[in-house]
MARDOKE-851081 format. One line per field, with one value per residue: x, y, z of N, C-alpha, C in turn; residue in three letters. Coordinates in steps of 0.1 Angstrom, whole numbers, plus 5000, padded with zeros to 4 digits. Example, Ala and Ser with C-alpha at 12.3 -4.5 7.8 and 13.67 -1.06 7.14 Angstrom:
2
nu: c(5132/5128)
nv: c(4943/4978)
nw: c(5078/5071)
cau: c(5123/5137)
cav: c(4955/4989)
caw: c(5078/5071)
cu: c(5132/5129)
cv: c(4967/5000)
cw: c(5078/5079)
r: c(ALA/SER)
END
This chain:
74
nu: c(5008/5005/5009/4998/5004/4983/4988/4993/4988/4990/4959/4946/4944/4966/4980/5010/5026/5047/5078/5080/5054/5045/5061/5051/5024/5030/5032/5039/5051/5026/5008/4975/4954/4927/4901/4880/4850/4849/4838/4851/4862/4881/4895/4925/4936/4955/4939/4911/4880/4855/4863/4873/4849/4836/4853/4850/4824/4827/4844/4827/4808/4824/4831/4806/4797/4815/4817/4802/4817/4840/4832/4826/4851/4863)
nv: c(4988/5022/5055/5084/5119/5148/5174/5209/5220/5243/5257/5235/5203/5176/5143/5128/5102/5075/5064/5036/5028/5039/5024/4998/5001/5006/5032/5064/5098/5120/5100/5087/5080/5061/5065/5046/5038/5015/4987/4989/5014/5033/5027/5028/5028/5021/5014/5020/5016/5018/5014/4989/4974/4978/4965/4939/4933/4935/4914/4892/4895/4890/4864/4850/4857/4849/4835/4852/4876/4867/4862/4889/4900/4892)
nw: c(5000/4992/5005/4994/4989/4984/4962/4954/4921/4901/4896/4904/4922/4926/4924/4930/4915/4926/4912/4911/4911/4887/4870/4875/4866/4840/4829/4816/4816/4805/4797/4799/4826/4841/4864/4882/4900/4926/4946/4970/4971/4949/4917/4899/4867/4837/4815/4795/4806/4793/4766/4768/4774/4750/4732/4742/4735/4707/4702/4708/4688/4666/4671/4670/4645/4626/4601/4584/4585/4574/4548/4540/4540/4517)
cau: c(5000/5012/5002/5001/4999/4978/4997/4988/4993/4983/4946/4941/4951/4970/4987/5023/5028/5061/5084/5077/5040/5045/5066/5041/5013/5035/5028/5050/5046/5017/4998/4962/4949/4913/4897/4866/4845/4849/4830/4859/4869/4883/4905/4933/4941/4958/4930/4898/4870/4845/4868/4874/4836/4833/4861/4844/4812/4831/4849/4816/4802/4833/4830/4793/4794/4828/4815/4797/4828/4849/4827/4827/4865/4867)
cav: c(5000/5035/5067/5095/5132/5157/5186/5220/5221/5255/5259/5221/5195/5164/5132/5124/5087/5072/5057/5022/5026/5042/5012/4987/5004/5008/5045/5074/5112/5123/5090/5089/5070/5062/5063/5041/5035/5001/4985/4992/5027/5037/5019/5035/5019/5027/5009/5026/5006/5019/5008/4974/4969/4978/4954/4926/4932/4933/4900/4883/4895/4884/4850/4845/4860/4847/4832/4864/4885/4861/4865/4903/4903/4888)
caw: c(5000/4992/5010/4985/4993/4974/4961/4946/4908/4895/4903/4907/4931/4920/4932/4923/4916/4927/4900/4912/4907/4873/4863/4876/4857/4826/4826/4814/4816/4794/4795/4805/4835/4843/4877/4882/4913/4929/4958/4982/4969/4935/4910/4890/4857/4824/4805/4794/4809/4782/4754/4771/4772/4735/4726/4746/4726/4693/4701/4708/4675/4657/4673/4666/4631/4619/4586/4577/4584/4565/4534/4538/4539/4504)
cu: c(5009/5003/5007/4996/4993/4986/4990/4995/4985/4970/4939/4949/4954/4977/4999/5025/5043/5065/5080/5063/5038/5050/5057/5029/5017/5031/5041/5043/5038/5007/4985/4959/4934/4910/4882/4863/4845/4842/4838/4866/4869/4895/4912/4939/4945/4949/4917/4887/4859/4850/4869/4860/4832/4840/4855/4832/4816/4837/4838/4809/4811/4833/4817/4791/4807/4826/4811/4809/4838/4845/4828/4841/4870/4867)
cv: c(5012/5046/5078/5108/5140/5169/5196/5220/5231/5257/5246/5215/5181/5155/5129/5109/5084/5064/5042/5019/5029/5030/5000/4989/5006/5021/5054/5088/5114/5112/5093/5077/5072/5058/5058/5038/5020/4999/4989/5006/5031/5028/5028/5025/5026/5023/5016/5016/5006/5012/4993/4968/4968/4967/4940/4923/4929/4919/4890/4883/4888/4869/4844/4847/4858/4844/4844/4874/4880/4864/4880/4907/4900/4899)
cw: c(5000/4997/5001/4990/4982/4974/4952/4932/4901/4903/4906/4918/4925/4929/4924/4926/4917/4915/4900/4907/4892/4865/4863/4867/4842/4821/4824/4815/4803/4791/4803/4814/4838/4858/4877/4897/4915/4943/4971/4981/4954/4930/4900/4880/4844/4812/4806/4795/4798/4770/4756/4769/4757/4728/4730/4737/4712/4692/4701/4694/4665/4658/4668/4651/4622/4604/4578/4575/4575/4550/4531/4535/4525/4494)
r: c(MET/HIS/ALA/LEU/LYS/LEU/THR/GLN/ILE/GLY/ASN/SER/VAL/GLY/VAL/ILE/LEU/PRO/LYS/GLU/MET/LEU/ALA/ARG/LEU/LYS/LEU/GLU/LYS/GLY/ASP/THR/VAL/TYR/VAL/THR/GLU/ALA/PRO/ASP/GLY/VAL/ARG/LEU/THR/PRO/HIS/ASP/PRO/VAL/PHE/GLU/ALA/GLN/MET/LYS/ALA/ALA/ARG/GLU/VAL/MET/LYS/THR/ARG/ARG/ALA/VAL/LEU/HIS/GLU/LEU/ALA/LYS)
END
């Protein structure tokens, strides 16, 4: 567990992530992180949960309609 302090950044307040946490999340300066609500608080992730849901739906369509997509690709 990491305890992070909030710091003033211009007119906003931000959190500075330690290098170890950035490496673990595979993040670099300028990357986007997403904060989602979780049952026990919040979740910080480099993956867009909306995009992940869309990709899950797309994979399901590709799986069930494989023959149709194969024909359209010709």
